[in-house]
C-alpha positions in Angstrom: 28.3 21.9 51.9 26.3 20.2 54.6 24.9 16.8 55.4 23.0 15.5 58.4 21.5 12.3 59.7 18.2 14.1 60.3 18.0 12.8 63.8 17.7 15.6 66.4 19.0 14.3 69.7 18.0 15.5 73.2 20.5 18.2 74.3 20.8 21.5 76.1 19.4 24.6 74.5 22.4 25.7 72.5 23.4 22.2 71.5 19.9 21.4 70.4 19.8 24.7 68.3 23.1 23.9 66.7 22.0 20.4 65.7 18.7 21.8 64.3 20.5 24.5 62.3 22.8 21.8 60.8 19.9 19.8 59.7 18.3 22.8 58.1 21.5 23.7 56.4 21.7 20.2 54.9 18.1 20.6 53.6 18.7 24.0 51.9 22.0 22.8 50.4 20.5 19.7 49.0 22.7 17.5 51.2 25.7 18.7 49.1 29.0 17.0 49.6 31.9 15.1 47.9 30.4 11.8 49.1 26.9 10.5 49.5 25.2 11.2 52.9 25.8 8.4 55.3 22.1 8.3 56.2 19.8 8.1 53.2 16.1 8.2 52.6 13.9 7.4 49.6 13.6 10.4 47.3 16.4 12.3 49.1 18.2 14.9 47.0 22.1 15.0 46.9 24.2 17.7 45.2 27.3 15.6 44.4 30.1 18.2 44.4 32.7 15.7 43.1 30.8 15.0 39.8 28.8 18.3 39.7 25.6 16.3 39.4 22.2 16.6 41.1 21.0 13.1 42.2 17.8 11.7 43.8 17.4 8.5 45.8 15.1 6.0 44.2 11.8 4.9 45.8 13.3 1.7 47.2 16.2 3.7 48.7 18.7 1.4 47.0 20.3 3.6 44.4 21.0 7.2 43.2 19.4 8.5 40.0 21.1 11.4 38.2 18.7 14.3 37.4 21.1 16.7 35.7 24.2 18.9 35.8 24.4 21.5 38.7 26.3 24.1 36.7 24.1 24.1 33.6 20.9 25.9 32.8 17.9 23.7 33.2 20.3 21.2 34.8 21.5 20.5 31.3 18.0 19.3 30.2 16.3 20.2 27.0 13.6 22.8 27.6 10.0 21.9 26.4 9.9 25.2 24.5 13.1 24.5 22.5 16.8 24.3 22.8 19.8 22.7 21.3 20.5 19.0 21.6 24.3 18.5 21.5 24.5 14.8 22.0 22.9 11.7 20.6 19.2 11.1 21.2 18.6 7.5 22.2 15.1 6.1 21.5 13.5 2.8 22.4 13.8 -0.2 20.2 10.9 -1.4 17.9 7.9 -2.6 19.9 5.6 -5.3 18.4 1.9 -4.6 17.8 -0.4 -7.1 16.1 -2.5 -5.9 13.1 -6.2 -5.7 13.5 -9.1 -3.5 12.3 -8.0 -0.9 14.9 -4.3 -1.2 15.3 -4.0 1.4 18.2 -0.5 3.0 17.9 -1.2 5.1 21.1 -0.9 1.9 23.2 2.8 1.5 22.4 5.5 3.1 24.5 8.1 3.3 21.8 8.0 5.6 18.7 9.2 2.6 16.7 6.5 0.0 16.1 6.8 -3.3 14.2 3.4 -4.4 12.9 2.9 -8.1 13.1 0.2 -10.2 11.4 -1.7 -9.8 8.1 -5.1 -8.5 9.2 -6.4 -5.4 7.4 -5.9 -2.1 9.2 -8.7 0.5 9.0 -7.6 2.7 11.9 -4.5 3.5 14.0 -6.6 4.3 17.0 -7.4 7.6 18.8 -4.0 9.0 19.7 -3.6 12.6 20.5 -2.8 15.0 17.7 0.9 15.1 16.9 1.6 11.6 18.1 3.9 9.9 15.6 5.1 6.4 15.0 7.7 4.9 12.7 6.2 1.6 11.4 7.8 -1.5 10.1 5.8 -4.4 8.7 6.9 -7.9 9.7 5.0 -9.8 7.1 3.4 -9.5 3.7 -0.4 -9.1 3.5 -1.6 -6.5 6.0 -3.6 -3.8 4.0 -3.9 -0.2 5.1 -7.4 0.7 4.1 -7.6 4.2 2.6 -10.0 6.7 4.0 -9.9 10.4 3.1 -10.4 11.4 6.7 -9.3 8.6 9.1 -6.5 7.0 7.1 -4.9 9.4 4.6 -2.4 7.5 2.5 0.1 8.3 -0.2 -1.4 7.6 -3.6 -4.9 8.2 -2.3 -5.5 4.4 -2.3 -5.2 1.4 0.0 -1.7 -0.1 0.4 -1.0 -3.8 0.9 2.2 -4.1 2.9 5.1 -6.3 2.0 7.6 -7.7 4.6 10.0 -5.0 5.9 8.1 -2.1 4.4 8.3 1.1 6.4 6.1 4.1 7.0 5.7 7.3 9.1 2.2 7.8 10.6 1.1 11.0 12.4 -2.1 11.4 14.4 -4.3 14.3 13.4 -6.5 13.7 16.5 -10.0 12.4 16.9 -9.0 9.0 15.4 -7.7 10.5 12.2 -4.2 9.7 10.8 -2.0 10.6 7.9 0.8 8.5 6.6 3.4 11.0 5.4 5.8 8.5 3.9 5.6 4.9 2.8 8.7 3.1 1.6 8.8 -0.4 0.0 11.5 -2.7 1.3 12.3 -3.4 -2.4 12.8 0.3 -3.1 10.1 0.2 -5.7 7.0 2.4 -6.0 3.9 1.8 -4.0 1.6 -0.3 -6.2 -1.8 1.2 -5.6 -4.9 1.0 -7.6 -7.9 3.2 -7.2 -11.2 1.6 -6.6 -13.3 2.0 -9.8 -16.3 4.2 -10.0 -19.2 2.0 -10.9 -21.6 3.4 -13.5 -25.0 1.7 -13.9 -26.8 4.5 -15.9 -26.9 4.6 -19.7 -25.3 8.1 -19.7 -22.2 9.3 -18.0 -20.3 12.5 -18.6 -16.5 12.7 -18.2 -14.9 16.0 -17.2 -11.6 17.3 -15.9 -12.6 16.1 -12.4 -12.5 12.5 -13.7 -8.8 12.7 -14.5 -7.1 9.4 -13.4 -10.5 7.7 -12.6 -11.3 4.1 -13.3 -14.9 4.0 -14.7 -16.6 0.6 -14.6 -19.7 0.1 -16.8 -22.3 -2.4 -15.8 -24.6 -1.7 -18.7 -24.5 -0.4 -22.3 -23.6 3.3 -22.0 -23.2 6.5 -23.9 -20.2 8.4 -22.6 -20.2 12.2 -23.2 -16.7 13.6 -23.1 -16.1 17.3 -22.5 -14.9 19.4 -25.4 -11.1 18.9 -26.0 -10.3 22.6 -25.0 -11.9 22.1 -21.6 -9.6 19.1 -20.7 -6.1 19.4 -19.4 -3.3 17.9 -21.5 -2.6 14.4 -20.2 -6.1 13.9 -18.9 -7.1 10.2 -18.9 -9.6 7.7 -17.7 -9.7 3.9 -17.7 -12.9 2.5 -19.1 -13.7 -1.0 -17.8 -16.3 -3.6 -18.7 -18.1 -5.2 -15.7 -20.7 -7.2 -17.6 -20.8 -11.0 -17.8 -18.6 -12.8 -20.4 -21.7 -13.3 -22.7 -22.6 -9.6 -22.7 -21.3 -6.7 -24.8 -21.0 -3.1 -23.4 -21.2 -0.6 -26.2 -19.7 2.8 -25.4 -20.4 5.7 -27.6 -18.1 8.7 -27.2 -19.4 12.1 -28.3 -16.6 14.7 -28.6 -14.9 16.8 -31.2 -11.4 15.9 -32.3 -9.7 12.8 -33.5 -10.2 9.5 -31.8 -7.4 7.3 -33.2 -7.9 3.5 -33.5 -11.7 4.1 -33.6 -13.6 4.8 -36.8 -15.5 8.2 -36.8 -19.1 7.7 -37.7 -21.6 10.3 -38.8 -22.3 13.2 -36.5 -18.8 13.1 -34.9 -19.7 10.0 -32.8 -17.3 7.1 -32.3 -18.3 3.7 -31.0 -16.3 0.9 -29.6 -17.2 -2.3 -27.7 -16.1 -3.7 -24.4 -16.9 -7.4 -24.1 -15.9 -10.4 -22.0 -14.5 -11.2 -18.6 -15.3 -8.6 -16.0 -12.5 -6.2 -15.2 -10.1 -7.7 -17.8 -11.6 -5.9 -20.9 -10.6 -2.2 -20.5 -9.1 0.7 -22.4 -7.5 4.0 -21.5 -8.8 7.2 -23.1 -6.2 10.1 -22.9 -5.9 13.6 -24.2 -2.6 14.2 -26.0 -2.1 17.7 -27.1 -5.2 18.5 -29.2 -6.4 14.9 -29.8 -7.8 12.0 -27.9 -5.9 8.7 -28.1 -6.7 5.2 -26.9 -4.0 3.1 -25.3 -4.1 -0.6 -26.4 -7.4 -2.1 -25.4 -7.3 -5.5 -23.6 -9.7 -8.3 -23.9 -9.7 -11.8 -22.2 -11.8 -14.6 -23.6 -13.9 -17.3 -22.0 -12.1 -20.6 -21.6 -12.1 -23.2 -24.4 -11.5 -26.9 -24.1 -8.0 -27.9 -25.2 -9.3 -30.5 -27.7 -6.9 -31.6 -30.4 -7.9 -30.5 -33.9 -10.6 -28.3 -32.2 -11.9 -25.2 -34.1 -13.4 -22.2 -32.3 -14.5 -18.7 -33.2 -15.0 -15.7 -30.9 -15.5 -12.0 -31.1 -13.0 -9.9 -29.2 -15.2 -6.8 -28.9 -12.2 -4.6 -29.8 -13.8 -3.2 -32.9 -10.5 -3.6 -34.8 -8.1 -6.4 -35.6 -6.1 -7.4 -32.5 -2.4 -6.5 -32.6 -1.4 -9.3 -30.4 -3.0 -12.6 -29.2 -1.6 -14.7 -26.4 -2.8 -18.2 -25.5 -2.9 -19.1 -21.8 -3.3 -22.7 -20.7 -5.0 -23.4 -17.4 -4.6 -26.7 -15.6 -7.9 -28.0 -14.2 -6.6 -31.3 -12.9 -3.0 -32.5 -12.1 -1.0 -33.1 -15.2 2.7 -32.7 -16.4 3.7 -31.7 -12.9 1.1 -28.9 -12.6 -1.8 -28.7 -10.2 -5.3 -27.4 -10.7 -5.4 -23.6 -11.0 -1.8 -23.1 -12.4 -1.3 -21.3 -15.7 1.2 -21.8 -18.5 1.8 -19.1 -21.2 1.8 -20.6 -24.7 3.1 -19.0 -27.9 2.1 -15.4 -28.7 0.6 -14.6 -32.1 0.8 -11.2 -33.8 -1.8 -11.0 -36.6 -1.2 -14.5 -37.7 -3.4 -16.2 -40.4 -5.1 -19.5 -39.8 -2.9 -22.5 -40.8 -2.8 -26.2 -40.0 -0.4 -27.1 -37.3 0.4 -30.4 -35.5 0.9 -28.7 -32.1 -0.4 -25.6 -30.5 -2.8 -23.0 -31.7 -3.1 -20.9 -34.9 -5.1 -17.7 -35.0 -6.9 -16.0 -37.9 -7.7 -12.4 -37.2 -9.0 -10.8 -40.3 -11.1 -8.4 -38.2 -12.4 -8.1 -34.6 -13.4 -11.8 -34.7 -10.9 -14.6 -34.1 -10.9 -18.0 -35.8 -8.9 -20.5 -33.8 -7.5 -23.9 -34.7 -5.9 -26.3 -32.2 -3.3 -28.6 -33.9 -4.0 -32.2 -34.5 -1.8 -33.3 -31.7 -3.1 -30.7 -29.2 -0.8 -28.7 -26.9 2.7 -29.3 -25.5 4.1 -27.9 -22.3 7.4 -28.2 -20.4 7.0 -30.6 -17.5 7.0 -28.4 -14.3 9.5 -30.7 -12.6 11.8 -32.0 -15.3 11.4 -29.3 -18.0 10.9 -32.0 -20.6 8.4 -31.2 -23.4 5.2 -33.4 -23.0 1.8 -33.4 -24.5 -1.0 -32.3 -22.1 -3.8 -34.7 -21.3 -7.1 -33.6 -22.9 -9.8 -32.8 -20.3 -7.3 -31.7 -17.7 -6.6 -28.3 -19.3 -8.5 -25.4 -20.9 -7.1 -22.4 -22.7 -8.2 -18.8 -23.0 -6.8 -15.7 -24.9 -5.4 -12.3 -24.0 -5.7 -9.8 -26.8 -4.5 -6.3 -27.3 -6.1 -4.1 -29.9 
């Protein structure tokens, strides 16, 4: 143990040599001692023999900083190449980072990042490969935009964050990231939806590679489906109409096997129609064991005026009689406590026949077409504020229909 003030005084030869040797001994022993050196310098090392710790003076020469334990391998520090951590690992708190097109996670100094704001996020920046961040979203609205290279997400689709959602993002280098886990604050599943494949040609073939796809048709189409034996059990596609409400998309499916809910015509072809509001008229085609089956097809009508005693007819484009018809009232101008744009669900009808009614709507559905009759007194709704039943004001509302076939 040796310490020195590092000031070599003028002295005779032997005294000078002794003073110099003492200074060198202090250097090679790291100023070891039971108490701190009386004379201290910035970045000075001190082997504290009382605590068994190696310490270094800070740059301002105002305090000692502990480096490690003298009696331990690597001074008790975890080696870069591995080792065992025997105590708790304390990490920094969440650091805020605003959402933007490029939300650069590499600019944060903490591994825990709270994303603020609602701007869409297309990139997490160009962090080095292996960089990781635990994310927490402050608000609802920010969308992680899926990209198969730069933004790889669970569900292979974009994700719109809700407040307090969490995720783990890892950099793959070169601006590419993968989100290994995404957890909803609610504990529910990630609600993702694949972007549809738009088909503008009059012929489109469906194969195993289309499993789970959403196919949007912008024109009348003939859809060739692979032979049943070539498709995996559970294979399915969603077929969507993207034409205007006045257009009809006729889809002809050519495949062997049974197509339930759809009449088989000559030559093994089966035809059904998709008509009406874009994206709302759709059906799911699925292979179940050795057969094709169609899930209930949905169709949404144009709007109709809510005229008392009004009569209307419309074709659903479902090819068969709807199994359920639901009337939805849409407020176009303030009435009964509602504001423009708000919706009210009216009574559901299941294969009802046309009959006179003083209130509401009756539906005749003898086939694919619907004959509608509004009661002589029009529609009633519950006042949004009081809950009292009141008649709506004609001209301030319209209604449309949701159908399942």
